[in-house]
TORDONU-731927 format. One record per atom (N, C-alpha, C, O): x, y, z; atom name; residue in one letter. Coordinates in nm, 3 decimals, always signed. Each point is the difference from the previous one (the first is absolute). Example, Ala and Ser with C-alpha at 12.3 -4.5 7.8 and 13.67 -1.06 7.14 Angstrom:
// TORDONU-731927
ATOM_+1.319_-0.569_+0.780_N_A
ATOM_-0.089_+0.119_+0.000_CA_A
ATOM_+0.090_+0.120_+0.000_C_A
ATOM_+0.104_-0.002_+0.066_O_A
ATOM_-0.139_+0.107_-0.138_N_S
ATOM_+0.082_+0.119_+0.006_CA_S
ATOM_-0.077_+0.109_+0.073_C_S
ATOM_+0.051_+0.111_+0.017_O_S
This chain:
// TORDONU-731927
ATOM_+0.074_-0.103_-0.025_N_M
ATOM_-0.069_+0.134_+0.016_CA_M
ATOM_+0.080_+0.084_+0.007_C_M
ATOM_+0.097_+0.006_+0.076_O_M
ATOM_-0.133_+0.072_-0.160_N_K
ATOM_+0.112_+0.131_-0.031_CA_K
ATOM_-0.058_+0.119_+0.159_C_K
ATOM_-0.103_-0.009_+0.066_O_K
ATOM_+0.204_+0.095_-0.053_N_S
ATOM_-0.020_+0.081_+0.140_CA_S
ATOM_-0.009_+0.122_-0.112_C_S
ATOM_+0.073_+0.011_-0.098_O_S
ATOM_-0.200_+0.096_+0.144_N_V
ATOM_-0.020_+0.161_-0.087_CA_V
ATOM_-0.025_+0.030_+0.152_C_V
ATOM_-0.030_-0.046_+0.110_O_V
ATOM_+0.063_+0.154_-0.180_N_V
ATOM_+0.021_+0.140_+0.068_CA_V
ATOM_-0.120_+0.105_-0.082_C_V
ATOM_-0.016_-0.019_-0.121_O_V
ATOM_-0.039_+0.093_+0.167_N_F
ATOM_-0.092_+0.089_-0.094_CA_F
ATOM_-0.023_+0.100_+0.079_C_F
ATOM_-0.062_-0.006_+0.106_O_F
ATOM_+0.126_+0.131_-0.170_N_D
ATOM_+0.009_+0.142_+0.056_CA_D
ATOM_-0.166_+0.042_+0.055_C_D
ATOM_-0.108_-0.059_+0.005_O_D
ATOM_+0.155_+0.184_+0.029_N_T
ATOM_-0.163_+0.046_+0.036_CA_T
ATOM_-0.061_+0.044_-0.091_C_T
ATOM_-0.122_+0.011_+0.018_O_T
ATOM_+0.191_+0.040_-0.177_N_N
ATOM_-0.067_+0.021_-0.146_CA_N
ATOM_-0.055_-0.135_-0.017_C_N
ATOM_-0.120_-0.009_+0.025_O_N
ATOM_+0.177_-0.093_-0.060_N_V
ATOM_-0.078_-0.125_-0.014_CA_V
ATOM_-0.097_-0.031_+0.098_C_V
ATOM_-0.111_-0.025_-0.047_O_V
ATOM_+0.122_+0.020_+0.165_N_L
ATOM_-0.094_-0.053_+0.122_CA_L
ATOM_-0.157_+0.079_-0.054_C_L
ATOM_-0.105_-0.064_-0.009_O_L
ATOM_+0.118_+0.241_-0.029_N_L
ATOM_-0.111_+0.092_-0.030_CA_L
ATOM_-0.074_-0.073_-0.118_C_L
ATOM_-0.123_+0.006_-0.006_O_L
ATOM_+0.218_-0.097_-0.120_N_D
ATOM_-0.059_-0.008_-0.099_CA_D
ATOM_-0.100_-0.119_+0.033_C_D
ATOM_-0.116_-0.017_-0.038_O_D
ATOM_+0.224_-0.088_+0.150_N_L
ATOM_-0.054_-0.127_-0.013_CA_L
ATOM_-0.148_-0.011_+0.095_C_L
ATOM_-0.094_-0.076_-0.024_O_L
ATOM_+0.105_+0.190_+0.154_N_F
ATOM_-0.102_-0.001_+0.079_CA_F
ATOM_-0.110_+0.109_-0.031_C_F
ATOM_-0.118_-0.036_+0.001_O_F
ATOM_+0.148_+0.161_-0.026_N_V
ATOM_-0.074_+0.115_+0.001_CA_V
ATOM_-0.043_+0.018_-0.158_C_V
ATOM_-0.121_+0.025_-0.002_O_V
ATOM_+0.174_-0.029_-0.126_N_F
ATOM_-0.009_+0.056_-0.086_CA_F
ATOM_-0.054_-0.134_-0.120_C_F
ATOM_-0.046_+0.014_-0.113_O_F
ATOM_+0.075_-0.137_+0.188_N_N
ATOM_-0.045_-0.151_-0.085_CA_N
ATOM_+0.033_+0.035_-0.128_C_N
ATOM_-0.088_+0.021_-0.084_O_N
ATOM_+0.274_-0.007_+0.046_N_D
ATOM_+0.026_+0.038_-0.119_CA_D
ATOM_+0.006_-0.148_-0.097_C_D
ATOM_+0.059_-0.101_+0.037_O_D
ATOM_-0.113_+0.109_-0.132_N_F
ATOM_-0.010_-0.094_-0.051_CA_F
ATOM_+0.107_-0.091_-0.028_C_F
ATOM_+0.003_-0.123_+0.007_O_F
ATOM_+0.091_+0.212_-0.041_N_R
ATOM_+0.160_-0.054_-0.054_CA_R
ATOM_+0.050_-0.056_+0.120_C_R
ATOM_+0.102_-0.069_-0.005_O_R
ATOM_-0.193_+0.100_+0.170_N_A
ATOM_+0.059_-0.094_+0.064_CA_A
ATOM_-0.072_-0.122_+0.062_C_A
ATOM_+0.037_-0.038_+0.111_O_A
ATOM_-0.120_-0.015_-0.164_N_L
ATOM_-0.090_-0.028_+0.053_CA_L
ATOM_+0.019_-0.177_-0.004_C_L
ATOM_-0.078_-0.075_+0.060_O_L
ATOM_+0.160_+0.041_-0.118_N_H
ATOM_+0.085_-0.120_-0.021_CA_H
ATOM_+0.076_+0.008_+0.137_C_H
ATOM_-0.055_-0.077_+0.079_O_H
ATOM_+0.146_+0.132_-0.031_N_L
ATOM_+0.067_+0.002_+0.141_CA_L
ATOM_-0.113_+0.014_+0.091_C_L
ATOM_-0.018_-0.088_+0.084_O_L
ATOM_-0.053_+0.178_-0.089_N_K
ATOM_-0.113_-0.039_+0.096_CA_K
ATOM_-0.069_-0.140_+0.012_C_K
ATOM_-0.065_-0.032_+0.099_O_K
ATOM_+0.080_-0.034_-0.187_N_Q
ATOM_-0.064_-0.160_-0.017_CA_Q
ATOM_+0.097_-0.046_+0.075_C_Q
ATOM_-0.010_-0.039_+0.117_O_Q
ATOM_+0.132_+0.044_-0.201_N_A
ATOM_+0.092_-0.065_+0.076_CA_A
ATOM_+0.009_-0.008_+0.113_C_A
ATOM_+0.005_-0.110_+0.056_O_A
ATOM_+0.001_+0.234_+0.012_N_L
ATOM_-0.019_+0.030_+0.159_CA_L
ATOM_-0.139_-0.099_+0.050_C_L
ATOM_-0.001_-0.109_+0.058_O_L
ATOM_-0.048_+0.145_-0.079_N_L
ATOM_-0.151_-0.034_+0.051_CA_L
ATOM_-0.007_-0.185_-0.023_C_L
ATOM_-0.085_-0.066_+0.059_O_L
ATOM_+0.189_+0.004_-0.152_N_D
ATOM_+0.007_-0.142_-0.020_CA_D
ATOM_+0.120_-0.050_+0.090_C_D
ATOM_+0.030_-0.119_+0.009_O_D
ATOM_+0.033_+0.218_+0.056_N_H
ATOM_+0.139_-0.014_+0.082_CA_H
ATOM_+0.072_-0.098_-0.093_C_H
ATOM_+0.026_-0.119_+0.017_O_H
ATOM_+0.000_+0.201_-0.120_N_R
ATOM_+0.101_-0.062_-0.122_CA_R
ATOM_+0.153_+0.112_+0.020_C_R
ATOM_+0.094_-0.018_-0.077_O_R
ATOM_-0.087_+0.097_+0.154_N_I
ATOM_+0.089_+0.056_+0.005_CA_I
ATOM_+0.013_+0.043_+0.137_C_I
ATOM_-0.105_+0.025_+0.059_O_I
ATOM_+0.249_-0.008_+0.022_N_D
ATOM_-0.004_+0.012_+0.105_CA_D
ATOM_+0.060_+0.162_+0.021_C_D
ATOM_+0.115_+0.045_+0.002_O_D
ATOM_-0.241_+0.015_+0.011_N_A
ATOM_-0.014_+0.160_+0.045_CA_A
ATOM_+0.060_+0.062_+0.116_C_A
ATOM_-0.056_-0.009_+0.109_O_A
ATOM_+0.190_+0.084_-0.126_N_L
ATOM_+0.048_+0.047_+0.131_CA_L
ATOM_-0.038_+0.104_+0.030_C_L
ATOM_-0.016_+0.071_-0.099_O_L
ATOM_-0.030_+0.019_+0.276_N_A
ATOM_+0.014_+0.128_+0.006_CA_A
ATOM_+0.057_-0.024_+0.170_C_A
ATOM_+0.007_-0.109_+0.057_O_A
ATOM_+0.024_+0.223_-0.009_N_S
ATOM_+0.024_+0.075_+0.094_CA_S
ATOM_-0.058_+0.039_+0.072_C_S
ATOM_-0.076_+0.078_-0.058_O_S
ATOM_+0.044_-0.076_+0.218_N_P
ATOM_-0.035_+0.173_+0.051_CA_P
ATOM_+0.006_+0.097_-0.068_C_P
ATOM_-0.098_+0.072_-0.019_O_P
ATOM_+0.215_-0.050_-0.031_N_K
ATOM_+0.037_+0.184_-0.060_CA_K
ATOM_-0.116_-0.019_-0.151_C_K
ATOM_-0.090_+0.080_-0.029_O_K
ATOM_+0.115_-0.170_-0.026_N_T
ATOM_-0.071_-0.001_-0.114_CA_T
ATOM_-0.155_-0.005_-0.034_C_T
ATOM_-0.069_+0.025_-0.099_O_T
ATOM_+0.047_-0.074_+0.236_N_L
ATOM_-0.154_+0.019_+0.004_CA_L
ATOM_-0.039_+0.135_+0.085_C_L
ATOM_-0.113_+0.046_-0.019_O_L
ATOM_+0.183_+0.008_+0.096_N_Q
ATOM_-0.009_+0.142_+0.038_CA_Q
ATOM_+0.004_+0.081_-0.122_C_Q
ATOM_-0.089_+0.081_-0.023_O_Q
ATOM_+0.163_-0.095_-0.038_N_E
ATOM_+0.002_+0.093_-0.150_CA_E
ATOM_-0.109_-0.050_-0.094_C_E
ATOM_-0.057_+0.101_-0.042_O_E
ATOM_+0.014_-0.190_-0.001_N_F
ATOM_-0.105_-0.028_-0.052_CA_F
ATOM_-0.162_+0.074_+0.072_C_F
ATOM_-0.082_+0.070_-0.059_O_F
ATOM_+0.078_-0.121_+0.212_N_A
ATOM_-0.125_+0.035_+0.065_CA_A
ATOM_+0.016_+0.206_-0.018_C_A
ATOM_-0.097_+0.076_+0.001_O_A
ATOM_+0.231_-0.035_-0.013_N_D
ATOM_+0.009_+0.139_-0.012_CA_D
ATOM_-0.063_+0.074_-0.109_C_D
ATOM_-0.081_+0.093_+0.003_O_D
ATOM_+0.149_-0.172_-0.126_N_V
ATOM_-0.045_+0.053_-0.111_CA_V
ATOM_-0.130_-0.019_-0.034_C_V
ATOM_-0.038_+0.075_-0.090_O_V
ATOM_-0.057_-0.164_+0.139_N_I
ATOM_-0.133_-0.059_-0.047_CA_I
ATOM_-0.128_+0.085_+0.085_C_I
ATOM_-0.119_+0.009_-0.031_O_I
ATOM_+0.189_+0.047_+0.143_N_S
ATOM_-0.081_+0.107_+0.080_CA_S
ATOM_-0.012_+0.154_-0.064_C_S
ATOM_-0.082_+0.084_+0.037_O_S
ATOM_+0.166_-0.069_-0.127_N_R
ATOM_+0.042_+0.121_-0.029_CA_R
ATOM_-0.176_-0.003_-0.119_C_R
ATOM_-0.059_-0.087_-0.064_O_R
ATOM_+0.039_+0.230_+0.090_N_P
ATOM_-0.183_+0.070_-0.049_CA_P
ATOM_+0.043_-0.042_-0.141_C_P
ATOM_-0.093_-0.048_-0.065_O_P
ATOM_+0.236_+0.055_-0.011_N_L
ATOM_-0.058_-0.032_-0.175_CA_L
ATOM_-0.055_-0.145_-0.002_C_L
ATOM_-0.076_-0.024_-0.093_O_L
ATOM_+0.095_-0.049_+0.156_N_F
ATOM_-0.086_-0.139_-0.010_CA_F
ATOM_-0.121_+0.008_+0.059_C_F
ATOM_-0.041_-0.109_+0.040_O_F
ATOM_-0.027_+0.195_-0.022_N_S
ATOM_-0.123_-0.008_+0.107_CA_S
ATOM_-0.062_-0.119_+0.060_C_S
ATOM_-0.116_-0.037_-0.017_O_S
ATOM_+0.230_-0.030_+0.105_N_L
ATOM_-0.057_-0.162_+0.049_CA_L
ATOM_-0.056_+0.012_+0.138_C_L
ATOM_+0.087_+0.030_+0.081_O_L
ATOM_-0.164_-0.039_-0.049_N_D
ATOM_-0.033_+0.005_+0.129_CA_D
ATOM_+0.068_-0.077_+0.117_C_D
ATOM_+0.069_-0.099_-0.024_O_D
ATOM_-0.088_+0.143_+0.145_N_T
ATOM_+0.077_-0.129_+0.086_CA_T
ATOM_-0.024_-0.124_-0.027_C_T
ATOM_+0.098_-0.070_-0.025_O_T
ATOM_-0.208_+0.018_+0.025_N_A
ATOM_-0.072_-0.146_-0.020_CA_A
ATOM_+0.085_-0.049_-0.141_C_A
ATOM_+0.081_-0.094_-0.005_O_A
ATOM_-0.101_+0.139_-0.053_N_E
ATOM_+0.098_-0.005_-0.185_CA_E
ATOM_+0.101_-0.021_+0.022_C_E
ATOM_+0.038_-0.115_-0.020_O_E
ATOM_+0.085_+0.244_+0.087_N_Q
ATOM_+0.127_-0.042_+0.053_CA_Q
ATOM_+0.047_-0.102_+0.042_C_Q
ATOM_+0.092_-0.058_-0.057_O_Q
ATOM_-0.186_-0.013_+0.242_N_E
ATOM_+0.033_-0.082_+0.024_CA_E
ATOM_+0.020_-0.138_-0.058_C_E
ATOM_+0.099_-0.072_+0.013_O_E
ATOM_-0.285_+0.030_-0.126_N_K
ATOM_-0.022_-0.050_-0.050_CA_K
ATOM_+0.142_-0.052_-0.110_C_K
ATOM_+0.034_-0.116_-0.026_O_K
ATOM_+0.012_+0.211_-0.009_N_I
ATOM_+0.114_+0.005_-0.087_CA_I
ATOM_+0.106_-0.067_+0.024_C_I
ATOM_+0.038_-0.088_-0.078_O_I
ATOM_+0.062_+0.135_+0.247_N_L
ATOM_+0.041_-0.018_+0.030_CA_L
ATOM_+0.015_-0.146_+0.067_C_L
ATOM_+0.105_-0.061_+0.023_O_L
ATOM_-0.212_+0.029_-0.002_N_L
ATOM_-0.039_-0.129_+0.067_CA_L
ATOM_+0.002_-0.098_-0.104_C_L
ATOM_+0.030_-0.108_+0.050_O_L
ATOM_-0.047_+0.100_-0.171_N_Q
ATOM_+0.024_-0.056_-0.101_CA_Q
ATOM_+0.128_-0.060_-0.046_C_Q
ATOM_+0.027_-0.116_-0.032_O_Q
ATOM_+0.066_+0.259_+0.039_N_W
ATOM_+0.120_+0.029_-0.047_CA_W
ATOM_+0.093_-0.131_+0.118_C_W
ATOM_+0.072_-0.089_-0.044_O_W
ATOM_-0.099_+0.110_+0.186_N_K
ATOM_+0.035_-0.034_+0.073_CA_K
ATOM_-0.002_-0.185_+0.024_C_K
ATOM_+0.082_-0.088_+0.026_O_K
ATOM_-0.220_+0.099_-0.053_N_S
ATOM_-0.008_-0.150_-0.006_CA_S
ATOM_+0.026_-0.080_-0.114_C_S
ATOM_-0.049_-0.113_+0.004_O_S
ATOM_+0.128_+0.149_-0.123_N_L
ATOM_+0.066_+0.007_-0.121_CA_L
ATOM_+0.154_-0.029_+0.012_C_L
ATOM_+0.039_-0.100_-0.058_O_L
ATOM_+0.043_+0.168_+0.120_N_A
ATOM_+0.112_+0.007_-0.001_CA_A
ATOM_+0.079_-0.045_+0.150_C_A
ATOM_-0.047_+0.027_+0.110_O_A
ATOM_+0.186_-0.108_-0.132_N_R
ATOM_+0.049_-0.044_+0.128_CA_R
ATOM_+0.072_+0.119_+0.051_C_R
ATOM_+0.081_+0.058_-0.073_O_R
ATOM_-0.102_-0.022_+0.180_N_M
ATOM_+0.035_+0.109_+0.044_CA_M
ATOM_+0.141_-0.027_+0.112_C_M
ATOM_+0.017_-0.089_+0.084_O_M
ATOM_+0.093_+0.236_-0.135_N_M
ATOM_+0.140_-0.074_+0.060_CA_M
ATOM_-0.008_+0.113_+0.092_C_M
ATOM_-0.084_+0.090_-0.004_O_M
ATOM_+0.190_-0.104_+0.095_N_A
ATOM_-0.012_+0.141_+0.067_CA_A
ATOM_+0.123_+0.108_-0.061_C_A
ATOM_+0.100_-0.005_-0.073_O_A
ATOM_-0.161_+0.084_+0.137_N_D
ATOM_+0.108_+0.132_-0.028_CA_D
ATOM_+0.185_-0.006_+0.018_C_D
ATOM_+0.092_+0.026_-0.078_O_D
ATOM_-0.096_-0.067_+0.203_N_Q
ATOM_+0.137_-0.004_+0.056_CA_Q
ATOM_+0.058_-0.185_-0.060_C_Q
ATOM_+0.110_-0.042_+0.033_O_Q
ATOM_-0.180_-0.017_-0.094_N_S
ATOM_+0.061_-0.078_-0.078_CA_S
ATOM_+0.074_-0.015_-0.118_C_S
ATOM_+0.083_-0.085_-0.029_O_S
ATOM_-0.147_+0.232_-0.066_N_L
ATOM_+0.062_-0.010_-0.122_CA_L
ATOM_+0.162_+0.072_-0.027_C_L
ATOM_+0.003_+0.121_+0.017_O_L
ATOM_+0.093_-0.171_-0.046_N_L
ATOM_+0.077_-0.002_-0.046_CA_L
ATOM_+0.004_+0.127_-0.111_C_L
ATOM_-0.046_+0.002_-0.114_O_L
ATOM_+0.127_+0.120_+0.200_N_P
ATOM_+0.024_+0.114_-0.124_CA_P
ATOM_+0.060_-0.048_-0.148_C_P
ATOM_+0.089_-0.083_-0.014_O_P
ATOM_-0.155_+0.149_-0.089_N_S
ATOM_+0.038_-0.069_-0.113_CA_S
ATOM_+0.113_+0.114_-0.072_C_S
ATOM_-0.014_+0.121_+0.018_O_S
ATOM_+0.084_-0.157_-0.069_N_P
ATOM_+0.113_+0.061_-0.039_CA_P
ATOM_-0.025_+0.116_-0.119_C_P
ATOM_+0.097_+0.063_-0.043_O_P
ATOM_-0.227_-0.040_-0.003_N_W
ATOM_-0.077_+0.116_-0.047_CA_W
ATOM_-0.063_+0.081_+0.077_C_W
ATOM_-0.081_-0.035_+0.085_O_W
ATOM_+0.119_+0.165_-0.112_N_R
ATOM_-0.003_+0.108_+0.151_CA_R
ATOM_-0.099_+0.108_-0.113_C_R
ATOM_+0.037_+0.048_-0.108_O_R
ATOM_-0.172_-0.032_+0.179_N_C
ATOM_-0.103_+0.060_-0.061_CA_C
ATOM_-0.005_+0.101_+0.056_C_C
ATOM_+0.004_-0.010_+0.122_O_C
ATOM_-0.013_+0.131_-0.171_N_Q
ATOM_-0.049_+0.146_+0.048_CA_Q
ATOM_-0.108_-0.004_+0.084_C_Q
ATOM_+0.023_+0.014_+0.120_O_Q
ATOM_-0.161_-0.033_-0.165_N_D
ATOM_-0.103_-0.080_+0.074_CA_D
ATOM_-0.031_-0.067_+0.110_C_D
ATOM_-0.054_-0.107_-0.032_O_D
ATOM_+0.064_+0.120_+0.161_N_L
ATOM_+0.033_-0.115_+0.081_CA_L
ATOM_-0.103_-0.033_-0.010_C_L
ATOM_+0.009_-0.081_+0.092_O_L
ATOM_-0.117_+0.068_-0.128_N_D
ATOM_-0.169_-0.066_-0.046_CA_D
ATOM_+0.022_-0.059_-0.090_C_D
ATOM_-0.102_-0.063_-0.030_O_D
ATOM_+0.210_+0.039_-0.063_N_D
ATOM_+0.025_-0.103_-0.078_CA_D
ATOM_+0.108_-0.068_+0.033_C_D
ATOM_+0.009_-0.111_-0.052_O_D
ATOM_+0.071_+0.142_+0.117_N_Q
ATOM_+0.116_-0.073_+0.034_CA_Q
ATOM_-0.040_-0.126_+0.057_C_Q
ATOM_+0.066_-0.099_-0.032_O_Q
ATOM_-0.170_+0.085_+0.117_N_V
ATOM_-0.056_-0.097_+0.029_CA_V
ATOM_-0.020_-0.166_-0.062_C_V
ATOM_+0.029_-0.115_+0.034_O_V
ATOM_-0.090_+0.178_-0.135_N_F
ATOM_-0.028_-0.116_-0.108_CA_F
ATOM_+0.131_-0.043_-0.068_C_F
ATOM_+0.016_-0.115_-0.040_O_F
ATOM_+0.078_+0.212_+0.027_N_L
ATOM_+0.179_-0.094_-0.058_CA_L
ATOM_+0.018_-0.055_+0.133_C_L
ATOM_+0.073_-0.099_-0.006_O_L
ATOM_-0.106_+0.121_+0.107_N_D
ATOM_+0.095_-0.078_+0.112_CA_D
ATOM_-0.110_-0.105_+0.030_C_D
ATOM_+0.046_-0.093_+0.065_O_D
ATOM_-0.153_+0.083_-0.088_N_L
ATOM_-0.086_-0.144_+0.028_CA_L
ATOM_+0.000_-0.084_-0.150_C_L
ATOM_-0.072_-0.099_+0.013_O_L
ATOM_+0.123_+0.106_-0.134_N_A
ATOM_+0.056_-0.039_-0.115_CA_A
ATOM_+0.118_-0.038_+0.004_C_A
ATOM_+0.051_-0.099_-0.054_O_A
ATOM_+0.005_+0.200_+0.135_N_F
ATOM_+0.152_-0.074_+0.018_CA_F
ATOM_+0.007_-0.107_+0.132_C_F
ATOM_+0.087_-0.062_+0.060_O_F
ATOM_-0.186_+0.075_-0.055_N_T
ATOM_+0.065_-0.099_+0.190_CA_T
ATOM_-0.052_-0.170_-0.033_C_T
ATOM_+0.033_-0.102_+0.060_O_T
ATOM_-0.148_+0.122_-0.205_N_V
ATOM_-0.063_-0.146_+0.002_CA_V
ATOM_+0.046_-0.051_-0.144_C_V
ATOM_-0.052_-0.086_-0.070_O_V
ATOM_+0.166_+0.166_+0.047_N_K
ATOM_+0.012_-0.060_-0.190_CA_K
ATOM_+0.040_-0.128_+0.030_C_K
ATOM_+0.037_-0.040_+0.110_O_K
ATOM_-0.047_-0.043_-0.246_N_P
ATOM_-0.063_+0.040_-0.125_CA_P
ATOM_-0.137_+0.089_-0.017_C_P
ATOM_-0.078_-0.094_-0.015_O_P
ATOM_+0.011_+0.191_+0.009_N_C
ATOM_-0.080_+0.067_-0.001_CA_C
ATOM_-0.043_+0.136_-0.117_C_C
ATOM_+0.097_+0.058_-0.049_O_C
ATOM_-0.192_-0.026_+0.019_N_I
ATOM_-0.071_+0.087_-0.122_CA_I
ATOM_-0.042_+0.065_+0.069_C_I
ATOM_-0.070_-0.062_+0.081_O_I
ATOM_+0.074_+0.203_-0.059_N_L
ATOM_-0.032_+0.132_+0.051_CA_L
ATOM_-0.120_+0.050_-0.129_C_L
ATOM_+0.058_+0.016_-0.108_O_L
ATOM_-0.138_-0.002_+0.103_N_I
ATOM_-0.092_+0.052_-0.123_CA_I
ATOM_-0.034_+0.132_+0.112_C_I
ATOM_-0.053_-0.007_+0.112_O_I
ATOM_+0.111_+0.143_-0.197_N_S
ATOM_-0.005_+0.127_+0.029_CA_S
ATOM_-0.032_+0.080_-0.119_C_S
ATOM_+0.037_-0.041_-0.111_O_S
ATOM_-0.119_+0.185_+0.126_N_K
ATOM_-0.015_+0.055_-0.095_CA_K
ATOM_+0.077_+0.120_+0.022_C_K
ATOM_-0.007_+0.088_-0.086_O_K
ATOM_+0.112_-0.063_+0.233_N_D
ATOM_+0.042_+0.076_+0.013_CA_D
ATOM_+0.153_+0.041_-0.077_C_D
ATOM_+0.087_-0.086_+0.015_O_D
ATOM_-0.052_+0.198_-0.088_N_H
ATOM_+0.109_+0.023_-0.066_CA_H
ATOM_+0.106_-0.033_+0.113_C_H
ATOM_+0.091_-0.075_-0.037_O_H
ATOM_-0.086_+0.115_+0.161_N_E
ATOM_+0.118_+0.005_+0.083_CA_E
ATOM_+0.066_-0.134_+0.039_C_E
ATOM_+0.117_-0.031_+0.021_O_E
ATOM_-0.237_-0.038_-0.020_N_V
ATOM_+0.009_-0.142_+0.011_CA_V
ATOM_+0.026_-0.071_-0.115_C_V
ATOM_+0.077_-0.095_+0.006_O_V
ATOM_-0.138_+0.129_-0.129_N_L
ATOM_+0.116_-0.092_-0.141_CA_L
ATOM_+0.101_+0.048_-0.046_C_L
ATOM_+0.064_-0.064_-0.082_O_L
ATOM_-0.020_+0.199_+0.126_N_K
ATOM_+0.117_+0.025_-0.043_CA_K
ATOM_+0.139_-0.126_+0.062_C_K
ATOM_+0.104_-0.023_-0.061_O_K
ATOM_-0.140_-0.029_+0.174_N_F
ATOM_+0.035_-0.125_+0.063_CA_F
ATOM_+0.028_-0.126_-0.072_C_F
ATOM_+0.071_-0.093_+0.039_O_F
ATOM_-0.128_+0.102_-0.132_N_A
ATOM_-0.039_-0.142_-0.066_CA_A
ATOM_+0.113_-0.143_-0.063_C_A
ATOM_-0.012_-0.123_+0.005_O_A
ATOM_+0.141_+0.232_-0.074_N_A
ATOM_+0.077_-0.055_-0.068_CA_A
ATOM_+0.102_-0.080_+0.128_C_A
ATOM_+0.039_-0.117_-0.003_O_A
ATOM_-0.014_+0.211_+0.103_N_R
ATOM_+0.095_-0.022_+0.121_CA_R
ATOM_-0.096_-0.134_+0.048_C_R
ATOM_+0.050_-0.111_+0.022_O_R
ATOM_-0.147_+0.129_-0.015_N_A
ATOM_-0.090_-0.083_+0.130_CA_A
ATOM_-0.012_-0.151_-0.090_C_A
ATOM_+0.007_-0.107_+0.060_O_A
ATOM_-0.021_+0.113_-0.184_N_A
ATOM_+0.015_-0.107_-0.066_CA_A
ATOM_+0.132_-0.109_+0.009_C_A
ATOM_-0.009_-0.119_-0.027_O_A
ATOM_+0.105_+0.172_+0.061_N_K
ATOM_+0.131_-0.047_+0.047_CA_K
ATOM_-0.030_-0.073_+0.139_C_K
ATOM_+0.080_-0.083_+0.043_O_K
ATOM_-0.154_+0.104_+0.003_N_E
ATOM_-0.015_-0.036_+0.159_CA_E
ATOM_-0.161_-0.068_-0.006_C_E
ATOM_-0.078_+0.000_+0.096_O_E
ATOM_+0.052_-0.049_-0.216_N_D
ATOM_-0.134_-0.095_+0.007_CA_D
ATOM_-0.146_+0.044_+0.028_C_D
ATOM_-0.097_-0.063_+0.041_O_D
ATOM_+0.113_+0.195_-0.078_N_V
ATOM_-0.119_+0.101_+0.085_CA_V
ATOM_-0.023_+0.015_-0.157_C_V
ATOM_+0.097_-0.004_-0.076_O_V
ATOM_-0.243_+0.025_+0.022_N_L
ATOM_-0.044_+0.027_-0.138_CA_L
ATOM_-0.072_+0.156_+0.032_C_L
ATOM_-0.067_-0.013_+0.103_O_L
ATOM_+0.060_+0.122_-0.144_N_I
ATOM_-0.015_+0.079_+0.042_CA_I
ATOM_-0.106_+0.081_-0.156_C_I
ATOM_+0.055_+0.056_-0.094_O_I
ATOM_-0.177_-0.071_+0.105_N_S
ATOM_-0.057_+0.010_-0.129_CA_S
ATOM_-0.143_+0.091_+0.013_C_S
ATOM_-0.023_+0.002_+0.121_O_S
ATOM_-0.071_+0.067_-0.183_N_A
ATOM_-0.048_+0.040_-0.025_CA_A
ATOM_-0.123_-0.046_-0.063_C_A
ATOM_-0.110_+0.057_-0.001_O_A
ATOM_+0.147_-0.180_-0.058_N_D
ATOM_-0.083_-0.061_-0.116_CA_D
ATOM_-0.095_-0.080_+0.096_C_D
ATOM_+0.041_-0.057_+0.101_O_D
ATOM_-0.130_+0.057_-0.128_N_Y
ATOM_-0.119_-0.118_+0.073_CA_Y
ATOM_-0.014_-0.132_-0.020_C_Y
ATOM_-0.059_-0.075_+0.079_O_Y
ATOM_+0.139_+0.020_-0.243_N_Q
ATOM_+0.010_-0.103_-0.047_CA_Q
ATOM_+0.132_-0.061_+0.013_C_Q
ATOM_+0.024_-0.114_-0.040_O_Q
ATOM_+0.077_+0.206_+0.105_N_S
ATOM_+0.113_-0.039_+0.047_CA_S
ATOM_+0.028_-0.115_+0.104_C_S
ATOM_+0.113_-0.038_+0.030_O_S
ATOM_-0.271_-0.029_+0.037_N_L
ATOM_+0.057_-0.095_+0.107_CA_L
ATOM_-0.104_-0.126_-0.114_C_L
ATOM_-0.118_-0.005_-0.037_O_L
ATOM_+0.217_-0.062_+0.021_N_D
ATOM_-0.034_-0.112_-0.092_CA_D
ATOM_-0.123_-0.125_+0.110_C_D
ATOM_+0.035_-0.066_+0.098_O_D
ATOM_-0.156_+0.071_-0.153_N_L
ATOM_-0.059_-0.066_+0.089_CA_L
ATOM_-0.074_-0.122_-0.100_C_L
ATOM_-0.070_-0.088_+0.052_O_L
């Protein structure tokens, strides 16, 4: 089973927007065909983002989304994460790199340019970083 880290923007596509391009990823999650990983910091980042007025989600909807994601992800303690050799300027993004580095081999699906710029270097460490929702061979 492949270990996968989804950044916050991808989680939005999966759980808020139900983006048709990500439906196969959501189905793989629901079918437990991938080992999706999260940590308290990544959950907090997701919770913070979906609480923004831009998304017009009431508290009950936010809780439902977070509970669904928690039920599908394997949680790792933040203190157990190894620092990745790739340093991101945005600390909110760094945790996704650290999480993927800790569980390598791993796929990190991200739409964040700050994260994607490390793709070539990460590949040498057995971490595939991609914005392509089809990069996960299911």
